[in-house]
N, C-alpha and C positions, 0 to 999 in steps of 0.2 A: 594165853598172853606170852606177847614173844617175845624173850629172853635174848639179852647182850650180853654176853661174857668176854671178859678181856682175859685174851692171855701171854703169857711172859715165857721167854726162850730164858733158860740156866744154863751153864756149861759147868759140868764138874773138874775139878782137876783131871780125872783122869780124861778128858777130850767128848765126855758123853753128854750129850743135849739134847734137854727134856722140856717140857711143856708142864707148864705150874695154872693148874686150872683153879681160877681166883673163886672162884661158880661155885668149888667142889671144898667140903670140910670134913676131914676125919673123924670116925668116931674118937670118943674119946680113951687112953692108953689102946692105941688101937695098935699093931707091930706089923701084924699078918693079916692075910685073906683080902690086901687091899689088891688092886688091878681094875687093866683099862683096855675095855673093848674097843676095836678101832674099826671104821667105816661098812658096808653093808656088810661083808664078809665076816667080818666078827673075829677077828684078829687077835688075839689077846697078849698083853705085854705087860712086864709087874710093874707094878705103882707102888710110892712109898709117902708116906706123911710127912711133911717140914716144917722147920721150926716155928712156922707161924698159924698150921694146920692145915694151909692149904694143899693141894696132893697134888703131887708130881708125878706124868707117866714120861716110860721111854717113845720113842716116837720111831714108827717100825718104815722100810723103805714103803715105796709109795707103789713098787709092783706087788708087795703083796695086797696092797689095798683095794686095790682094781679099781684106781682114783681115775676117773677121766676129768683131764685136764681142760678138755674144754668142755663137758657139760654140767661141771660143777664149780661152783665158790667155793666150796667146802666138803669139811670131809666126817662123817656124823662118828661119834666120842660120849662113853658109859663110862664113867668112875664106878667100879663095883663092891664090894666090902661082902665076901661069899658069894651069897646068890643075891643081896641087894643091893638094888640101886640109889647109888647116892646122888647120881649128880648123870645128866645127859645134855647133850650140846653138840655144837658144829663149830669146828675147830677152822680157822679160812686156809685154803691150800695153801695159799700163798705164803704161809706161816709155815704149812708142813715141807713145803716145796724148801724153803731157805736154810731148815732146821737140817734135811737129810740129803741135799745136791750136793754139799758143800763142805760133809760131812769127813772128818782128818787133810782138809786142804793145809797148806802151809801158807803163809805170806812169807815174799821176800824181803829182803831192803830197798830195794829198787821200785817198786812196786807192784808188783806183780806175785801169782796167786799158783805155788808151786799144788797139782791136783796128788791123788792119790796111787795116780798110774802115771806121776812123773813128767808132765806136761805143765810145761810155764805157761800161764795165758792171764793176759792182763787183765787187773779186777776192779769190776764195777757198784758203785754204791749206788745199789735200789733205795727209792724210798720206803717203801715198806719194810725195808732192811732197817733203817736208820731209827725210822718209828719203831720198829718194835726195840732195838736197844732204847732206845728216849725211853721209851715204858718202862722197861726190865731198872734204867737209872731209878725212876721215882721212887721206884717202891723198894730199892736197897738190895736188888737181887741179879744187878747186871753182872754178864761176863768174867767183868776187874775186880769184883769185890768178892766171887767163887772162886776165881782162879789167884788170887795173891795179889803181892806186891806188886808185879810185873804186870796189874790185869790191865790196867789203861792201854796199854800197848796191842794187849791180846784181841781188847773189847773190840779198839780201832779195825783191829784186823778181821774179827768174826765178824762188825758191820760192813767190808767193804770183800764180801767172800764170794760173791757174783759173777761171773768171769762175762765179757759183753758175747760173747756167745750162747752163752746160757739165756742170758738177758733177751734177746734177740730171739732166739726159740718159743721162750715162754709168751713174749707179746705175740709173736706170730699163733702162736697156738692159741690166746685167747682172742685176737683181731681174725682171726681165718671163717668163726661165723659169723662175725659178722658183719666182715664185707660180705660172702657171699648171700645171705640173707637182705641184708641191704638192698643188693643190687638187685636179686630176684623181685626183693619190693615194688623197686623203685621201674622197673622194667613192667613187670605187671600192673601197674599204677597207672604206664600210660595207656594200655591197652584198656583196663578201666573205666577210662574219660572218654577214650575214643569210641569205644560200642556207645556208653550212653548218648555221643553225639547222632552220632550214625541212625541209632532206634529213632531218636526224637523231630531229628531232622527230616526221615524217609517220613515218618507218620506225618509231619505236618504236610509235605509233597501230596500225601494221599488222602489230604480230609481230613483227618481224624482231629478233634474238638482238643484244647488240654485237660478235662477234664479225663477225656479216654487213654492219654495218655500217662497223667498222675497215674489211674486207674493201671495203664501197663505194667509203671516201676511199683508199685505196692507189694509183692511177693516181694521184690528185690531188695525192699528197704524191710520190710516182712522178715524176709531170711536172714539178713542181719542182728535182730531179737535174739532169734532164735539160734541162732550158729555163734553168735558172740559165748552165748552161756552153755552149748556143747564143748565149742573152741577151745574156752577156758579149761574144762574140762580134760579134752582132748590132746591139750599142747602140757597140761599137769602131769597126767598119765601116761601117754605115749610119745611125748617129745614133740618139738619144735618144727624135726623134720618131715614128719610126718602128716602136720598139719600144714604145712608150707606147701609139699609135694601136691598134696587132696586139689590144696586151693588151684595149684595149674591146673589140674588135671579138667576140673571142673569146670574152668574158663574155657577152657577149649572147646568141651561139651557143648557150653553155655552159647557161645559164639559160633561154633558149627552148628544149631540148632535154627539159626538165624537165615542159614541158606534157602531153608523153605517159604520165605514168606511167598504169599500168592497174590500177585496182582488182584484178583477177583475179588479180594477180602477189602477192596478200597468203595468197593460200592455200602450204599448207607445200608442196603440190607445184612450185611456179610463182614461186616466189621466188627462186627462180634467174636467173631472166631481168629482173626485175626488180632483183637485185644486178647484171646485165652490165649493163644499161641504166644503169640512176644510177650507176656507174662509169665507164661513157664520157663521159655530163654534168661528171662531176665534171676528168674528163682534161682539157678545156677549159675548165674553168674555174681549176685549175692553175698550167695554162700560161698561162690570162690574168694569174693573179694576179702569176708570178714576171714576166713580161712591163711590167706597169705598176712594179710595187716598181723593179725597176733603176732607172726614171726617178727615183722618190723618194729612192731611198738618194744616185744619185751626182749629184744635181742639185747638193746640199748644197757637194759638194768644190768644184765648178767654179767656186761664186760666191765660194768663201772663200780670201784667199790664204792662202800656206802659212805664213808667219809669225803667225799667227792664230791659233793652235793652241786656245786659250781659247773662242774667237768658234765656233769648228768644231763643240768638245764640246758645245757649247752649243744650235748649230743643228741637229748630228745630233739632240739629243737630244730636243728640239723637237717633229721630222719625227718621229720614231718617237713618241713620247708619244700627239702626238695621231692618229697611225696607229692604234696601237692603241684607242683612245680611242673615236673612231669604230668601230672593230671590236666596241669591247665594244655602243655606242648599236646596233650592226647584230644584234650577237645580239637583243637587246629588239625592236628592228622586226623581224626574223624571225621570233622566237617569238608575239608579241602578232598577225603578220598574219596566219603559219597558222593561231593558231586561231581566227581571222575565217572564213579562207576559202586554201585551197592555191592559187588560180588568182588571186586576189585577191594575195596576197603573193609571187606571181613577177613578174605584171604590174608589183607595183609599183619592184622594181627593176631594170625592163628600163627605166622612165625615166628613173630616176636614171642609170643606165650612159650614156643616148642625152644627159643634158644636160649631163654631162663632156665629149664628145667635140669640139662644135664650136671651141671655147678652145683646144686641141692640133692641132686642123686648119689655123686664120689663124695665131699666136698663135707656134708655137715656128720656130727654124731648121731648117733638113732637116742643119746641120751641126757639133750639138748634141750633144757627148759622143765624137764621131769620132776615132779614135787616125788621127796624122797618120804617115806616110813609112813605113809599117808593113802588108805583107800579113800577116793575122792567118789563123793555121789553128788545128784543134781542139789540135795540139801547142803550141803559144803557150800556149793557157789552158790544160793542165794543168802547164806554165814557170812556177809562180809564183813569187814572191819567197817565202822564207823564214816571215820572221813572216804571211804572209797563208798559207802550209800550217798552220804551230801553230795561227794563230788560228780555223782553219777545221776541226782535228780536237777543239779544247773547243767551239767553236759545237755541232758536232755531239752532242755530248755536252749539253750544257747544255740545250739542245731537247730534246732528248730524254730527260730527269729529266724538263719539265713533262707531254709529253705519255703518257709513262708511266701518268700517271692521271685528265687532265684533259678532255683530247676527244673523248672515248667513254664511260669509266668514269664519272665527274664527273656529269653531265646522267640516266645511265642507273639510279647510284644514288639521284638526288635522286626520280626519278621512282617508285622503287620502293616499292610500297605495303607488301610483306612485308617486308626487312629494310632498306630506306630510310626514306628522308626521306617520300616519298607527294607530294611538290608537283604542281604545278599544272604546263600547260607556260608558262603566263606570267608565275609565280613561278620553273621553272626558268630561265625565259631573260635573269629579272630578276637572279636572283644571278649568272649566266655575264656579265651585261653589267657588276654592278657591279665583281666581279673586273676585269673588261680594262681598264673604264675607268679605276677605279685604278692599275692598274699603268701604263696610259698615263700616267694624269697625274705618278707618281712620276718614270716615264722623264724624263719632260719638264723634271722641277724637280730632279733629281736634284744637276746640278753645283751649283747654288746654293743647295738648301737640303742636300743631304747632305754631298756632296764636296769641297763652298767650306771651310764649319766646320772641317770634318776635313783641310782642308790634302794634300789627297789630289786634287785636279783642276788643272789637263789629266791623266786617268788613266794609270797605267801598269802594267806585269805585276804589279808587288805588289801592285796597288791591286785588280786584277783576281781573282789568288790566294785574296786575304783573303776579299771580298766571296762568291767562290765556296764557299768552306769554312764562312761562316755561313748559307749557303743549307744544306746539308745536313741541318744540323740539325732543319731543319724537315716533310720526309718523313720523316725518324727518328719523329719525335714521331706524324706521324699512325699510321707504322706501328705502334707499341708502342701508338698509343689501342684504334686496332680489333685486335689481334691478345691483344693481353694483361690487357683490363680488362672490365666485365659494360656497358660505356656503349651498345656496340654490337651487342656479341649478346645483352644483354637486351632490345636496342629500348627505351632510355630515351629519346626524340626530343628531354624538353630538354635533355641533356646529349650527346646526339649532334649537335644542331645546335648548340652555346655550340663543340662540339672544332671542328667543319666549322668553322665562321666563324672563328672563332679562329686554327687551325694552318693551314687555308689562305690566311686575311688573311695572317699572317707571310710563308708564299712568296710571296705574291705582294709583297710590298713587297721580299723580299727580291731574287727574283728579276727585279724592274723596275732593280733597282741593277744585274744584272749583266748584264740585254742594253741598260741604257746604257754601260757602259764599253765593252762588246763593241761597239756599233756605231758611237760612237767611235776605238776604235782602226783596226778593219779602214779605215775609208776614212782615218785618217789614216797607217798605211802603206802606203796605195794609190799609184801610182804614175801621179801627172799625167793624162795626156790613155790611160793605161792604166787610167784609175779606173771604166770601166763592166767590163773586162771581169777587173779583178780582186773588185769585190763579187761581180758576177756567180758566180764561183766561190768564193766565201763562200759565197754563198746558195746555192749546192748542196749544202754539207755542212752547212747552217741543215736543209734539206729534208731530208736524207737521215737529221739525227735524230729530224724529225716523221713521217716513214716511220715508221724504228723502234718509237719509241714509239706511235704509232697503231695498230701490228702485233702488237705484244708485248703492249700495253694490253689490247686485245683479248679477245688469247686467256686471259691471267692473268685476269681478271675474267671470264670466261666460263667456264675450265676448273681453275682455281687453287684447290685446297682443294674443301670440301664444302658452303660457304654464298656466298651472293654479299660477307658482309661478310672470308671468309677470301681472296676472290679479290679483291677493293678494296685488302685489306693487303698482297698480293701484289705490286702496282703500285707501293705506297710504295717499298717494299724494292728492289725494280729504279730505282727515279729517284735512293733514298742512292746508290745504283751507279752512278749513271752520274754524279752532279756530285760525285762524290768522283774522277771520272776526268777529269770538266773542269776542276777547279781543279788536278789533276797536269800535267795537257799544259800549261799556263800558264805554269808554271814555264820550259818550254823555250823563251817570247818570248826573241828578244833584245835586250831593252831594257833597259839597267840603270839609266833616267835617274831622275831624280827621287826614289827610296827608297822609304820608304812612311812617313808619318809617322799621328798620330792627335790629331789637336788641335796647338796651339800647343805643348804641353810632352811630347807621346811620342812616340818618334821609335822605330820598330822597325827598321826599316832606312836606313840612311844613306846623303846623297845621294853618290854618285862625282861626283869632282871634274868641274869644269865642261865641261874639254876631254874627259874621257872621255865627259861624258851628252851633248857637244853635237851628234856624228853624227847619230846615229837618229834626233833630234826632230822632222827634217822627214818624211823618207821611208827606206827602210831597205829593201835587196834584198843578200841574201846570196846566192851561187851555188855 
């Protein structure tokens, strides 16, 4: 079970700063034998029992702890009495920095601070230090009470003890991995969308059917199932840096394999060779995608404090939205480039991947994202918190509902000249690109423009269920229009275009909101230093949904009904069923916090009392 401790800062009259471990209690009548062991290096310092029974520890210098500022949000600590471990937890790294970095600094009367080296620098009041001082005041162990009558002035000085230079260095150290991983992830995503369009449109031109193309993507999607499990374990054990670089290298190899596509494979007798070859190349690209995606998703959790859930929601939504926008741009780049020349298109993607690699090599710590103190095994990957399991099943059906018609049937229908719209390759790529870009931008702005005005931010399970049920309406509309009207059976291109743009546009908007909510909830429920493992398992289910959708849609489009229109309609009926199942599963999420509002005046589900809702708002682990 996860344990969340509160740590308070106290300052002795001598100026010595200590951490009080509120979760550790000293044995009765104990005066000797108490000590604290800090960090993975096992630095031991004296400890003592306070008046209330809590144990307080001195804070050793950061350089003795070997604490990696970029790689960890906390420093492991054990409270021991003789050889018995009384308490074990993690002290936030920011708290340790606050207590050690400015030790010995003296505030001046004009709002500056004199450092131990004699340098005069401006003071900066950090939000975390203010919260720390407030917590200390609430429990009667504030700096002022420890120091005596002039404690208020000293408390104020202690709160404003970080200089601007130190604040900027701290924020840079925290945000540098976020910037590097995000840019690498976004650049990779552009190539991921492009290579998919290159393969699909090149195969369509060569005469491959929708079912055959769906088979080409089978290992690409299946790789996501296995890779997300392995990537979660790799990321937790070896760090995000190596999973990211492994993903970029495999993408280079997968795109490079596609140079070997032979024109002789386009004949009916030899198409199996083309299917086998392209499927193997796509396997490498599929592994690469999920290795790279792990870093892009988990780094948001590592740079966002647990108490800032709204900030985390916005950050996750921004990264997810930008990823999908650039994937949409990649769709267009791939379609336009392959229209010019197949080999030119592949070379362009190779250059983009090579541009992303040096930053990851030089700028990331090998410790980033590693889980501490545990030897991770595959069995532990499958043993996930309850809410992670529920969201994973829901995610499976959610993404299955989209890929039941999007990945293979839609571009085939847009290109079909007999039953479809008969669009060119660049126009088909442009439509898919705009769909993905709009989808990505709606994801980015979902918290601010959709959920905040409706009083639904940060999201919870009720918000997820509501928007999932709204999503069901769009494939239902498309299925009815395709099968019960003469717009498509009569091949009225004007009406067909209007229905496709309107119906699929509505699905785009609603699916983007649903995906944004899901992406936030999975990171919200992830377990601190196990976030890579939790997110990897979750995206395994995501890949399973895409795999199911891709295979079933290829079969339905090719073989359901007597015409392509009937097969396309069958894809949307399957999408309705998957969207309904996704909403049903979400009802089992164990988090009743927040209720459900629809604006300032309408309450659909009343929020529970604060004490009932507060428990799982940071993280949940039910066993």
